[in-house]
Short mmCIF file of the C-alpha atoms (twelve columns), coordinates in Angstrom:
data_MODEL
# 
_entry.id   MODEL 
# 
loop_
_atom_site.group_PDB 
_atom_site.id 
_atom_site.type_symbol 
_atom_site.label_atom_id 
_atom_site.label_alt_id 
_atom_site.label_comp_id 
_atom_site.label_asym_id 
_atom_site.label_seq_id 
_atom_site.Cartn_x 
_atom_site.Cartn_y 
_atom_site.Cartn_z 
_atom_site.pdbx_PDB_model_num 
ATOM 1   C CA . UNK A 1   5.267   16.417  16.993  1 
ATOM 2   C CA . UNK A 2   7.659   14.313  14.953  1 
ATOM 3   C CA . UNK A 3   7.302   14.628  11.173  1 
ATOM 4   C CA . UNK A 4   8.225   12.047  8.572   1 
ATOM 5   C CA . UNK A 5   8.453   12.254  4.777   1 
ATOM 6   C CA . UNK A 6   5.463   10.972  2.837   1 
ATOM 7   C CA . UNK A 7   7.965   9.631   0.339   1 
ATOM 8   C CA . UNK A 8   7.339   10.419  -3.300  1 
ATOM 9   C CA . UNK A 9   4.978   13.284  -2.476  1 
ATOM 10  C CA . UNK A 10  7.949   15.318  -1.150  1 
ATOM 11  C CA . UNK A 11  5.797   16.240  1.844   1 
ATOM 12  C CA . UNK A 12  6.544   15.772  5.508   1 
ATOM 13  C CA . UNK A 13  3.582   14.916  7.702   1 
ATOM 14  C CA . UNK A 14  2.983   14.435  11.401  1 
ATOM 15  C CA . UNK A 15  3.670   10.922  12.625  1 
ATOM 16  C CA . UNK A 16  0.218   10.997  14.241  1 
ATOM 17  C CA . UNK A 17  -2.549  11.997  11.859  1 
ATOM 18  C CA . UNK A 18  -6.317  11.994  12.171  1 
ATOM 19  C CA . UNK A 19  -8.681  9.446   10.672  1 
ATOM 20  C CA . UNK A 20  -12.164 10.804  9.952   1 
ATOM 21  C CA . UNK A 21  -14.467 7.900   9.121   1 
ATOM 22  C CA . UNK A 22  -16.303 8.812   12.337  1 
ATOM 23  C CA . UNK A 23  -17.202 12.210  10.859  1 
ATOM 24  C CA . UNK A 24  -19.262 10.456  8.211   1 
ATOM 25  C CA . UNK A 25  -20.885 7.241   9.352   1 
ATOM 26  C CA . UNK A 26  -20.115 3.781   10.666  1 
ATOM 27  C CA . UNK A 27  -19.542 4.896   14.269  1 
ATOM 28  C CA . UNK A 28  -21.457 6.832   16.886  1 
ATOM 29  C CA . UNK A 29  -22.578 10.071  15.240  1 
ATOM 30  C CA . UNK A 30  -20.370 13.109  15.806  1 
ATOM 31  C CA . UNK A 31  -22.207 16.451  15.740  1 
ATOM 32  C CA . UNK A 32  -21.013 19.062  13.246  1 
ATOM 33  C CA . UNK A 33  -19.903 21.502  15.953  1 
ATOM 34  C CA . UNK A 34  -17.872 18.725  17.592  1 
ATOM 35  C CA . UNK A 35  -16.205 17.840  14.283  1 
ATOM 36  C CA . UNK A 36  -14.899 21.389  13.965  1 
ATOM 37  C CA . UNK A 37  -13.653 21.400  17.555  1 
ATOM 38  C CA . UNK A 38  -11.874 18.069  17.096  1 
ATOM 39  C CA . UNK A 39  -10.187 19.274  13.902  1 
ATOM 40  C CA . UNK A 40  -9.106  22.496  15.619  1 
ATOM 41  C CA . UNK A 41  -7.758  20.602  18.620  1 
ATOM 42  C CA . UNK A 42  -5.895  18.013  16.549  1 
ATOM 43  C CA . UNK A 43  -4.203  20.629  14.367  1 
ATOM 44  C CA . UNK A 44  -3.366  22.842  17.333  1 
ATOM 45  C CA . UNK A 45  -1.779  19.767  18.932  1 
ATOM 46  C CA . UNK A 46  0.526   19.256  15.950  1 
ATOM 47  C CA . UNK A 47  -1.478  17.001  13.639  1 
ATOM 48  C CA . UNK A 48  -1.096  18.023  10.005  1 
ATOM 49  C CA . UNK A 49  -2.306  14.902  8.171   1 
ATOM 50  C CA . UNK A 50  -6.018  14.176  7.842   1 
ATOM 51  C CA . UNK A 51  -7.409  11.058  6.171   1 
ATOM 52  C CA . UNK A 52  -10.935 10.836  4.774   1 
ATOM 53  C CA . UNK A 53  -12.888 9.184   1.946   1 
ATOM 54  C CA . UNK A 54  -15.616 10.155  -0.488  1 
ATOM 55  C CA . UNK A 55  -18.015 7.566   0.963   1 
ATOM 56  C CA . UNK A 56  -17.719 8.557   4.621   1 
ATOM 57  C CA . UNK A 57  -21.254 9.748   5.227   1 
ATOM 58  C CA . UNK A 58  -21.685 10.075  1.428   1 
ATOM 59  C CA . UNK A 59  -19.253 12.984  1.488   1 
ATOM 60  C CA . UNK A 60  -20.136 14.477  4.890   1 
ATOM 61  C CA . UNK A 61  -16.630 13.922  6.245   1 
ATOM 62  C CA . UNK A 62  -15.040 15.580  3.205   1 
ATOM 63  C CA . UNK A 63  -17.446 18.524  3.318   1 
ATOM 64  C CA . UNK A 64  -16.819 19.213  7.008   1 
ATOM 65  C CA . UNK A 65  -13.070 19.035  6.472   1 
ATOM 66  C CA . UNK A 66  -13.476 21.341  3.475   1 
ATOM 67  C CA . UNK A 67  -15.271 23.891  5.636   1 
ATOM 68  C CA . UNK A 68  -12.453 23.671  8.167   1 
ATOM 69  C CA . UNK A 69  -9.867  24.255  5.428   1 
ATOM 70  C CA . UNK A 70  -11.726 27.289  4.085   1 
ATOM 71  C CA . UNK A 71  -11.722 28.858  7.544   1 
ATOM 72  C CA . UNK A 72  -8.129  27.901  8.286   1 
ATOM 73  C CA . UNK A 73  -6.314  31.001  9.539   1 
ATOM 74  C CA . UNK A 74  -2.637  30.237  9.044   1 
ATOM 75  C CA . UNK A 75  -0.717  30.564  5.782   1 
ATOM 76  C CA . UNK A 76  -1.729  28.221  2.938   1 
ATOM 77  C CA . UNK A 77  1.589   26.412  3.112   1 
ATOM 78  C CA . UNK A 78  0.891   25.354  6.673   1 
ATOM 79  C CA . UNK A 79  -2.563  23.887  6.219   1 
ATOM 80  C CA . UNK A 80  -2.881  20.145  6.903   1 
ATOM 81  C CA . UNK A 81  -2.288  17.614  4.157   1 
ATOM 82  C CA . UNK A 82  -5.615  15.930  3.380   1 
ATOM 83  C CA . UNK A 83  -5.764  12.452  1.877   1 
ATOM 84  C CA . UNK A 84  -9.026  11.126  0.528   1 
ATOM 85  C CA . UNK A 85  -10.071 7.857   -1.104  1 
ATOM 86  C CA . UNK A 86  -12.059 6.867   -4.166  1 
ATOM 87  C CA . UNK A 87  -13.446 3.665   -5.595  1 
ATOM 88  C CA . UNK A 88  -16.279 2.600   -3.303  1 
ATOM 89  C CA . UNK A 89  -18.960 4.634   -5.062  1 
ATOM 90  C CA . UNK A 90  -19.222 2.187   -7.944  1 
ATOM 91  C CA . UNK A 91  -19.457 -1.574  -8.406  1 
ATOM 92  C CA . UNK A 92  -16.547 -3.428  -6.868  1 
ATOM 93  C CA . UNK A 93  -15.274 -4.782  -10.156 1 
ATOM 94  C CA . UNK A 94  -12.413 -3.809  -12.425 1 
ATOM 95  C CA . UNK A 95  -14.711 -2.337  -15.071 1 
ATOM 96  C CA . UNK A 96  -15.736 0.501   -12.739 1 
ATOM 97  C CA . UNK A 97  -12.160 1.736   -12.244 1 
ATOM 98  C CA . UNK A 98  -11.979 3.895   -15.361 1 
ATOM 99  C CA . UNK A 99  -10.519 7.305   -16.111 1 
ATOM 100 C CA . UNK A 100 -14.026 8.693   -16.547 1 
ATOM 101 C CA . UNK A 101 -15.132 7.505   -13.124 1 
ATOM 102 C CA . UNK A 102 -11.882 8.677   -11.567 1 
ATOM 103 C CA . UNK A 103 -12.484 12.145  -12.966 1 
ATOM 104 C CA . UNK A 104 -16.067 12.168  -11.707 1 
ATOM 105 C CA . UNK A 105 -15.143 10.929  -8.238  1 
ATOM 106 C CA . UNK A 106 -12.181 13.256  -7.788  1 
ATOM 107 C CA . UNK A 107 -14.152 16.249  -9.079  1 
ATOM 108 C CA . UNK A 108 -16.751 15.518  -6.406  1 
ATOM 109 C CA . UNK A 109 -14.048 15.277  -3.721  1 
ATOM 110 C CA . UNK A 110 -12.412 18.491  -4.927  1 
ATOM 111 C CA . UNK A 111 -15.761 20.263  -4.591  1 
ATOM 112 C CA . UNK A 112 -16.411 18.754  -1.161  1 
ATOM 113 C CA . UNK A 113 -12.975 19.740  0.124   1 
ATOM 114 C CA . UNK A 114 -12.942 23.089  -1.670  1 
ATOM 115 C CA . UNK A 115 -9.557  22.561  -3.344  1 
ATOM 116 C CA . UNK A 116 -8.377  22.634  -6.937  1 
ATOM 117 C CA . UNK A 117 -5.892  19.815  -6.450  1 
ATOM 118 C CA . UNK A 118 -6.299  16.927  -4.030  1 
ATOM 119 C CA . UNK A 119 -3.151  16.346  -1.968  1 
ATOM 120 C CA . UNK A 120 -3.331  12.555  -2.038  1 
ATOM 121 C CA . UNK A 121 -5.956  10.225  -3.502  1 
ATOM 122 C CA . UNK A 122 -6.014  6.561   -2.520  1 
ATOM 123 C CA . UNK A 123 -7.839  3.690   -4.164  1 
ATOM 124 C CA . UNK A 124 -10.220 2.550   -1.443  1 
ATOM 125 C CA . UNK A 125 -9.664  -1.179  -0.794  1 
ATOM 126 C CA . UNK A 126 -10.574 -2.244  -4.352  1 
ATOM 127 C CA . UNK A 127 -10.709 -5.853  -5.652  1 
ATOM 128 C CA . UNK A 128 -7.502  -7.737  -6.398  1 
ATOM 129 C CA . UNK A 129 -7.886  -7.267  -10.166 1 
ATOM 130 C CA . UNK A 130 -7.569  -3.497  -9.786  1 
ATOM 131 C CA . UNK A 131 -4.083  -3.773  -8.310  1 
ATOM 132 C CA . UNK A 132 -2.925  -5.796  -11.309 1 
ATOM 133 C CA . UNK A 133 -4.313  -3.438  -13.965 1 
ATOM 134 C CA . UNK A 134 -1.898  -1.246  -15.930 1 
ATOM 135 C CA . UNK A 135 -4.854  0.818   -17.158 1 
ATOM 136 C CA . UNK A 136 -5.828  1.781   -13.598 1 
ATOM 137 C CA . UNK A 137 -2.406  3.226   -12.822 1 
ATOM 138 C CA . UNK A 138 -2.241  4.891   -16.246 1 
ATOM 139 C CA . UNK A 139 -5.549  6.612   -15.446 1 
ATOM 140 C CA . UNK A 140 -4.232  7.788   -12.073 1 
ATOM 141 C CA . UNK A 141 -1.164  9.203   -13.821 1 
ATOM 142 C CA . UNK A 142 -3.506  11.168  -16.096 1 
ATOM 143 C CA . UNK A 143 -5.210  12.680  -13.032 1 
ATOM 144 C CA . UNK A 144 -1.826  13.892  -11.836 1 
ATOM 145 C CA . UNK A 145 -1.003  15.323  -15.268 1 
ATOM 146 C CA . UNK A 146 -4.361  17.116  -15.342 1 
ATOM 147 C CA . UNK A 147 -3.744  18.679  -11.934 1 
ATOM 148 C CA . UNK A 148 -6.753  17.039  -10.298 1 
ATOM 149 C CA . UNK A 149 -4.515  15.255  -7.815  1 
ATOM 150 C CA . UNK A 150 -0.966  15.843  -6.611  1 
ATOM 151 C CA . UNK A 151 -0.211  12.197  -5.833  1 
ATOM 152 C CA . UNK A 152 -1.894  8.841   -5.474  1 
ATOM 153 C CA . UNK A 153 -1.676  5.781   -3.293  1 
ATOM 154 C CA . UNK A 154 -3.666  2.711   -2.349  1 
ATOM 155 C CA . UNK A 155 -5.593  1.558   0.684   1 
ATOM 156 C CA . UNK A 156 -5.407  -2.222  0.915   1 
ATOM 157 C CA . UNK A 157 -6.888  -5.130  2.826   1 
ATOM 158 C CA . UNK A 158 -4.068  -7.637  2.315   1 
ATOM 159 C CA . UNK A 159 -0.299  -7.700  2.336   1 
ATOM 160 C CA . UNK A 160 -0.335  -9.241  -1.143  1 
ATOM 161 C CA . UNK A 161 -2.281  -6.233  -2.457  1 
ATOM 162 C CA . UNK A 162 0.238   -3.921  -0.839  1 
ATOM 163 C CA . UNK A 163 3.144   -5.761  -2.430  1 
ATOM 164 C CA . UNK A 164 1.488   -5.525  -5.844  1 
ATOM 165 C CA . UNK A 165 1.026   -1.767  -5.478  1 
ATOM 166 C CA . UNK A 166 4.575   -1.258  -4.244  1 
ATOM 167 C CA . UNK A 167 5.860   -2.545  -7.577  1 
ATOM 168 C CA . UNK A 168 4.254   0.440   -9.356  1 
ATOM 169 C CA . UNK A 169 6.663   3.341   -9.901  1 
ATOM 170 C CA . UNK A 170 4.308   6.238   -9.122  1 
ATOM 171 C CA . UNK A 171 2.498   4.918   -6.047  1 
ATOM 172 C CA . UNK A 172 3.272   7.389   -3.265  1 
ATOM 173 C CA . UNK A 173 1.705   5.617   -0.306  1 
ATOM 174 C CA . UNK A 174 0.165   2.413   0.956   1 
ATOM 175 C CA . UNK A 175 -2.477  2.488   3.669   1 
ATOM 176 C CA . UNK A 176 -2.810  -0.757  5.587   1 
ATOM 177 C CA . UNK A 177 -4.195  -2.092  8.862   1 
ATOM 178 C CA . UNK A 178 -1.360  -2.276  11.380  1 
ATOM 179 C CA . UNK A 179 -1.659  -2.612  15.124  1 
ATOM 180 C CA . UNK A 180 -0.597  -4.756  18.061  1 
ATOM 181 C CA . UNK A 181 -3.204  -7.338  16.980  1 
ATOM 182 C CA . UNK A 182 -2.394  -7.136  13.226  1 
ATOM 183 C CA . UNK A 183 1.380   -7.491  12.798  1 
ATOM 184 C CA . UNK A 184 1.759   -9.261  9.459   1 
ATOM 185 C CA . UNK A 185 2.725   -6.080  7.513   1 
ATOM 186 C CA . UNK A 186 5.957   -5.993  9.516   1 
ATOM 187 C CA . UNK A 187 7.227   -9.051  7.625   1 
ATOM 188 C CA . UNK A 188 7.182   -7.922  3.988   1 
ATOM 189 C CA . UNK A 189 5.213   -4.730  3.462   1 
ATOM 190 C CA . UNK A 190 7.128   -2.292  5.649   1 
ATOM 191 C CA . UNK A 191 10.575  -3.425  4.451   1 
ATOM 192 C CA . UNK A 192 9.429   -3.289  0.811   1 
ATOM 193 C CA . UNK A 193 7.918   0.164   1.279   1 
ATOM 194 C CA . UNK A 194 11.155  1.452   2.783   1 
ATOM 195 C CA . UNK A 195 13.128  0.019   -0.122  1 
ATOM 196 C CA . UNK A 196 10.754  1.539   -2.679  1 
ATOM 197 C CA . UNK A 197 10.575  4.923   -0.974  1 
ATOM 198 C CA . UNK A 198 6.816   4.645   -0.443  1 
ATOM 199 C CA . UNK A 199 4.965   6.075   2.549   1 
ATOM 200 C CA . UNK A 200 3.005   3.799   4.893   1 
ATOM 201 C CA . UNK A 201 -0.224  5.057   6.449   1 
ATOM 202 C CA . UNK A 202 -1.255  2.798   9.339   1 
ATOM 203 C CA . UNK A 203 -4.997  2.548   9.880   1 
ATOM 204 C CA . UNK A 204 -7.205  0.825   12.492  1 
ATOM 205 C CA . UNK A 205 -4.371  1.289   15.028  1 
ATOM 206 C CA . UNK A 206 -6.657  0.681   18.011  1 
ATOM 207 C CA . UNK A 207 -8.399  -2.369  16.512  1 
ATOM 208 C CA . UNK A 208 -11.713 -0.461  16.405  1 
ATOM 209 C CA . UNK A 209 -11.240 0.547   20.021  1 
ATOM 210 C CA . UNK A 210 -10.342 -2.858  21.446  1 
ATOM 211 C CA . UNK A 211 -6.876  -1.618  22.310  1 
ATOM 212 C CA . UNK A 212 -8.298  1.211   24.364  1 
ATOM 213 C CA . UNK A 213 -9.126  -1.616  26.803  1 
ATOM 214 C CA . UNK A 214 -12.445 0.026   27.682  1 
ATOM 215 C CA . UNK A 215 -14.917 -2.490  26.220  1 
ATOM 216 C CA . UNK A 216 -16.696 -5.248  28.116  1 
ATOM 217 C CA . UNK A 217 -18.871 -8.165  27.080  1 
ATOM 218 C CA . UNK A 218 -21.977 -6.087  27.798  1 
ATOM 219 C CA . UNK A 219 -20.791 -2.992  25.861  1 
ATOM 220 C CA . UNK A 220 -23.565 -1.977  23.467  1 
ATOM 221 C CA . UNK A 221 -22.770 -0.407  20.093  1 
ATOM 222 C CA . UNK A 222 -25.350 1.557   18.147  1 
ATOM 223 C CA . UNK A 223 -27.058 -0.230  15.268  1 
ATOM 224 C CA . UNK A 224 -25.374 2.235   12.885  1 
ATOM 225 C CA . UNK A 225 -21.916 1.413   14.285  1 
ATOM 226 C CA . UNK A 226 -19.889 -1.056  12.192  1 
ATOM 227 C CA . UNK A 227 -18.784 -2.733  15.421  1 
ATOM 228 C CA . UNK A 228 -22.388 -3.940  15.637  1 
ATOM 229 C CA . UNK A 229 -23.385 -4.522  12.015  1 
ATOM 230 C CA . UNK A 230 -20.084 -5.755  10.545  1 
ATOM 231 C CA . UNK A 231 -18.728 -7.877  13.371  1 
ATOM 232 C CA . UNK A 232 -18.717 -10.937 11.118  1 
ATOM 233 C CA . UNK A 233 -18.071 -9.179  7.824   1 
ATOM 234 C CA . UNK A 234 -21.701 -8.706  6.878   1 
ATOM 235 C CA . UNK A 235 -21.182 -5.407  4.990   1 
ATOM 236 C CA . UNK A 236 -17.452 -5.253  4.127   1 
ATOM 237 C CA . UNK A 237 -14.191 -6.995  4.959   1 
ATOM 238 C CA . UNK A 238 -14.320 -8.296  8.516   1 
ATOM 239 C CA . UNK A 239 -10.710 -7.195  9.002   1 
ATOM 240 C CA . UNK A 240 -11.919 -3.589  9.225   1 
ATOM 241 C CA . UNK A 241 -13.872 -4.371  12.408  1 
ATOM 242 C CA . UNK A 242 -11.832 -5.237  15.494  1 
ATOM 243 C CA . UNK A 243 -9.028  -6.027  13.005  1 
ATOM 244 C CA . UNK A 244 -10.770 -9.306  12.259  1 
ATOM 245 C CA . UNK A 245 -10.243 -10.587 15.793  1 
ATOM 246 C CA . UNK A 246 -13.166 -12.424 17.352  1 
ATOM 247 C CA . UNK A 247 -14.715 -10.064 19.901  1 
ATOM 248 C CA . UNK A 248 -14.470 -12.448 22.852  1 
ATOM 249 C CA . UNK A 249 -10.843 -13.237 22.053  1 
ATOM 250 C CA . UNK A 250 -10.171 -9.538  21.582  1 
ATOM 251 C CA . UNK A 251 -11.611 -8.638  24.964  1 
ATOM 252 C CA . UNK A 252 -9.452  -11.213 26.735  1 
ATOM 253 C CA . UNK A 253 -6.316  -10.134 24.861  1 
ATOM 254 C CA . UNK A 254 -7.092  -6.454  25.470  1 
ATOM 255 C CA . UNK A 255 -7.352  -7.111  29.202  1 
ATOM 256 C CA . UNK A 256 -3.837  -8.567  29.131  1 
ATOM 257 C CA . UNK A 257 -2.675  -5.683  26.957  1 
ATOM 258 C CA . UNK A 258 -3.939  -3.206  29.553  1 
ATOM 259 C CA . UNK A 259 -1.683  -4.842  32.113  1 
ATOM 260 C CA . UNK A 260 1.372   -4.002  29.992  1 
ATOM 261 C CA . UNK A 261 0.756   -0.252  29.801  1 
ATOM 262 C CA . UNK A 262 3.760   1.682   31.177  1 
ATOM 263 C CA . UNK A 263 3.241   4.384   33.778  1 
ATOM 264 C CA . UNK A 264 2.201   7.692   32.291  1 
ATOM 265 C CA . UNK A 265 0.501   6.243   29.203  1 
ATOM 266 C CA . UNK A 266 -3.031  5.127   28.461  1 
ATOM 267 C CA . UNK A 267 -3.732  1.837   26.710  1 
ATOM 268 C CA . UNK A 268 -4.606  3.731   23.524  1 
ATOM 269 C CA . UNK A 269 -1.341  5.679   23.670  1 
ATOM 270 C CA . UNK A 270 0.638   2.475   24.093  1 
ATOM 271 C CA . UNK A 271 -1.078  1.026   21.021  1 
ATOM 272 C CA . UNK A 272 -0.346  4.136   18.963  1 
ATOM 273 C CA . UNK A 273 3.262   4.418   20.129  1 
ATOM 274 C CA . UNK A 274 3.840   0.800   19.149  1 
ATOM 275 C CA . UNK A 275 2.692   1.607   15.607  1 
ATOM 276 C CA . UNK A 276 4.800   4.755   15.249  1 
ATOM 277 C CA . UNK A 277 7.827   2.847   16.527  1 
ATOM 278 C CA . UNK A 278 7.712   0.382   13.617  1 
ATOM 279 C CA . UNK A 279 10.394  1.227   11.070  1 
ATOM 280 C CA . UNK A 280 8.801   2.285   7.797   1 
ATOM 281 C CA . UNK A 281 5.577   3.757   9.194   1 
ATOM 282 C CA . UNK A 282 5.045   7.329   8.006   1 
ATOM 283 C CA . UNK A 283 1.911   8.207   9.951   1 
ATOM 284 C CA . UNK A 284 -0.802  6.539   11.990  1 
ATOM 285 C CA . UNK A 285 -4.406  7.724   11.671  1 
ATOM 286 C CA . UNK A 286 -6.495  7.098   14.790  1 
ATOM 287 C CA . UNK A 287 -9.943  8.605   14.886  1 
ATOM 288 C CA . UNK A 288 -11.182 10.872  17.640  1 
ATOM 289 C CA . UNK A 289 -14.690 11.645  18.846  1 
ATOM 290 C CA . UNK A 290 -13.729 14.028  21.638  1 
ATOM 291 C CA . UNK A 291 -11.222 16.772  22.284  1 
ATOM 292 C CA . UNK A 292 -9.546  14.692  24.971  1 
ATOM 293 C CA . UNK A 293 -8.982  11.837  22.520  1 
ATOM 294 C CA . UNK A 294 -7.585  14.217  19.911  1 
ATOM 295 C CA . UNK A 295 -5.091  15.659  22.417  1 
ATOM 296 C CA . UNK A 296 -4.077  12.291  23.843  1 
ATOM 297 C CA . UNK A 297 -3.537  10.815  20.374  1 
ATOM 298 C CA . UNK A 298 -1.435  13.771  19.237  1 
ATOM 299 C CA . UNK A 299 0.725   13.559  22.365  1 
ATOM 300 C CA . UNK A 300 2.032   10.207  21.127  1 
ATOM 301 C CA . UNK A 301 3.891   12.047  18.369  1 
ATOM 302 C CA . UNK A 302 6.464   13.351  20.832  1 
ATOM 303 C CA . UNK A 303 6.756   10.371  23.181  1 
ATOM 304 C CA . UNK A 304 9.953   8.444   23.892  1 
ATOM 305 C CA . UNK A 305 10.337  4.941   22.414  1 
ATOM 306 C CA . UNK A 306 8.814   2.011   24.256  1 
ATOM 307 C CA . UNK A 307 11.268  -0.169  26.179  1 
ATOM 308 C CA . UNK A 308 12.348  -3.470  24.634  1 
ATOM 309 C CA . UNK A 309 10.775  -5.401  27.500  1 
ATOM 310 C CA . UNK A 310 7.369   -3.957  26.626  1 
ATOM 311 C CA . UNK A 311 7.853   -4.725  22.927  1 
ATOM 312 C CA . UNK A 312 8.785   -8.314  23.770  1 
ATOM 313 C CA . UNK A 313 5.704   -8.779  25.927  1 
ATOM 314 C CA . UNK A 314 3.442   -7.354  23.220  1 
ATOM 315 C CA . UNK A 315 4.965   -9.756  20.698  1 
ATOM 316 C CA . UNK A 316 4.394   -12.686 23.034  1 
ATOM 317 C CA . UNK A 317 0.778   -11.644 23.601  1 
ATOM 318 C CA . UNK A 318 0.144   -11.568 19.860  1 
ATOM 319 C CA . UNK A 319 1.788   -14.932 19.278  1 
ATOM 320 C CA . UNK A 320 -0.158  -16.594 22.063  1 
ATOM 321 C CA . UNK A 321 -3.578  -14.983 21.723  1 
ATOM 322 C CA . UNK A 322 -4.012  -13.595 18.207  1 
ATOM 323 C CA . UNK A 323 -1.638  -14.983 15.581  1 
ATOM 324 C CA . UNK A 324 -3.438  -18.246 14.820  1 
ATOM 325 C CA . UNK A 325 -6.734  -16.440 14.309  1 
ATOM 326 C CA . UNK A 326 -5.738  -13.625 11.920  1 
ATOM 327 C CA . UNK A 327 -2.162  -13.840 10.666  1 
ATOM 328 C CA . UNK A 328 -2.871  -16.079 7.671   1 
ATOM 329 C CA . UNK A 329 -5.952  -14.172 6.480   1 
ATOM 330 C CA . UNK A 330 -4.549  -10.795 5.402   1 
# 
């Protein structure tokens, strides 16, 4: 598994990490025993970066990861880096992003994860005003000084939010949606992050599963799955569901995408390898709901680069099928 520096944190992490929203809610439910097996399999396969959030299942994801960490059998220095997120437990307005709330939220996450110091805390897609607030970053600096957190970053919806955060001297990482169907971060965000020495965590790399090329028009998602209840942005930003691509358009584009998969790879592996091949990406965080998915995702971390011909065809597919629908929005 290739490892890359998470910039200002002075940590190196696996280029393929593990996203764990599915261990909380918003997807098909994953049983507790399966969560442990997936974590074991991912780490055994070389994954040493796990991403979660305090609102995933109201803390269920954090608590299950915390149990895994407590039972981890290798030396403490080798345990996975765990990044969590804060900011969605309160009103989505600048007034909620205070030092007092930050302390409360991070104390809860520290208890859930069973650690004294959180490895990396990210603001969880907050409103625009939060990114422009000196007081917010001052409060995060206090959390570092107090030893509650080792480093902080931001999880963003838009490239403009990312650029605002990258101007802050102590931001260690930016988490942003990046995949074959969401390419805008390649233009400004990744080059700026490289120049600033800031890590990039790529999320939604499979466009909520579209890029696995397994869905059909008659695929049924559970009522509790965001791919059913947030398809048009009913609960949160529509860009988090199918990367903001209309489902019918996404299905047609995914069918073409499947025809570009090189021998020896799955569609999902092609999508992940494309992300890891983008200069400036530190780690990509696909989810996994089975051991087979965890192994297949991790295998991408040691794969050879994709050929230029494949990259050119993927670019052409985006320009023809997707660009006009999403590129200007985020």
